[in-house]
N, C-alpha and C positions, 0 to 999 in steps of 0.2 A: 218483238221488242215492245216493252211497256214503256210508253213515253213519260209517264208521270214517275217512273222509277229512275229516270236518267238524271244525272247532274246537269246543271244549267249549260255548262260548256258543251257537254255531249249532246243535249238537245239542240243547241245552236249549230253544232256540227251536222246533226242529222237533217236539220232544216236546209242547210247549204249543200248537202250531199247529193249525188246523182239519185234519181229516183222521183217518183211522183209524190210520195208522202214521206214524213209529214209536210203538209203544205200550209196554204193560207187559212184553211178551216182550223187546223190544229193550232196555229199561231194566234188566231182570233180568239179561240177558246181560252187559251192560257193568258192572253191580254185581258179578257173579261174577268178571269179569276184573279189576276193581279189587281185590276182596278177595284174589285170587291174587297181585296186585301187591304188596299189603301183606305177604303171606307171604314173597315174594321178598326184600323189604326186611329183615324180621326175620331171616330165615335168613342172609342175607349179613352182617348185623350180629352174627351169633352164631358165626361160624366159629372165634373164638379159644377158645370154651368148649364147642362142640358139634361133634364130628368129622363127623357126618352132615349138617351144615348145608348144605354146598355141593350135595350131592345132592338135599336138600329143596328148595333154592332152584331147581334145574333142574326138579324136579317141578312146583313152583308156576308156573314160567315156561311149562311145557307146558300146564298147566291154563288159564292166562290166554290162551295162544294158541288153545286149543280153544274158549274162551268168547266171545272178542271177535267172531269172525266170525258167531256165531249171532245177533247183533243184526241184521245185514242179512238173514240167512236167515229169521229170524222175520218181519221186515216184509215181505219178498218173498213168502213163502208165505201170509201172511194176506191180503195185497193180491190174490194170485192166487185165493184162496178167495172174497173179496168180488166179484171180477170174475166168477168162475164163477156166482155167485148172480145177478148182474145179467144176465148173457148167457143164463141158463137160462130167464128170464121168470118169470111167476107161476103157470104151470100146475102140475098134479100129474102124477105119472107115475113109473113105475119107472126110466126112463132118466134123468130130471131128478134124482130122489132119489139114484140111484147116482152121477151125476156130481158132485153137491153133496157127497155123503158122501166121495167120494174126494178132493175139493179140501180139505175140512176135515180129513180124515185126514192129508193131506200138511201142512197148517197146524199140526197137533198135534205133528209130529216136532221142529221146532226147540225148542219149549218143553220137551218130553221131554228133549232133549239138555241144555238149560240146567238143568233140574232135577237131572239126573244129574251134570252137571259141577259144579254148585254143591254137590251132596252131597259130591263128592270134595274140593272146596276146603274144605268145613267139616271133613271128617275129617282132612285134612292140617293144618288150622289147630289142631286139638286136639293133634296131635304137636308143632307148633311152639310152642304155648302151654305145653306140658309141658316142652319142652327148650331153648327159645330163651333168648337173653339176657334176664335178668329185667326190665331197664329197657325192653325193647321188647315185652314179652309183652302189653301192653295192645292193641297193634296186631294181634297174632295173635288176641286174643279179639274185637276189632272185625271182623276178617276172617271169623271163624267166625259171628258174629251176622249180618253182611251176607249171607254165603253162605246161611245158613239161611233168611233172609227171601227171597232170590232163589229158592231152591229151592221154598219154599212158593208164592210168587207164580206160578212157572212151572208147578207141579203144578196150580194152579187153572186156569191157561189151557189145559192138556192136557184137563182135565175139561170146560171150556167148549167147546172145539173138537170134542169127541167126545161131545156131550150125549146121544145116543141110546144110548150104551154105557157106562153107569157101571161095568160090570164088565169093560170092555176092558182087556186086560193092560197097555196103555200108561198108562192112568189109574192103575192099581194100581202100576206101576213108579215113576211120577212121585210119587205119594203116598208110597210107600216111601222114595224118595230124600229127600223133604222131611222125613219123620220122622226118618231117620238123621241128616240135617243138623241138625235141631233138637236131637237128643240130643248130638251132637258139640259144638254150640255151648254147651249147658249144661255139658258136661264141661269145655270150654275155660275158661269163666267160673269154674268151681270150681277149676281147676288154677291159676289166677291168685291165688286167695285163700290 
């Protein structure tokens, strides 16, 4: 099933359905893409008063295009990790542990990319909130808050998938992206006031 080909209602039904995917990572990816879409809207609506608006809109489009496919990548990699767990059986052993570790490490990559992309969206949202058309700035702030939430959620998923290595650089990078996104969202909210 190609998540990006589903109608919105169908996607929501898939999220609510039995099964492990699509789950939080896929939702965080689409929230990030939607936040980027809001920035495109605000930037395009600000071209009369903000000379850089067209370039910012293009940046936001690029971020949205980067985020959306991560919904499928997250679901696919997590399903692969679950399958590896089932196929490895119940036994112990270095080979089994290594194979499972590799599968879950691969499953951590899409949420890491989601966290980083969401962080980039939140940072761009701050710029849009500071410079965009005042009547549209609330949408830029909304984008910042959504992106920050998606980054935090995705960072949590990275940590879950890499449970044995809390000091893994990927866990730290995801957490840093989430923290930067949260700071950008708060600054965007303050810029509106």
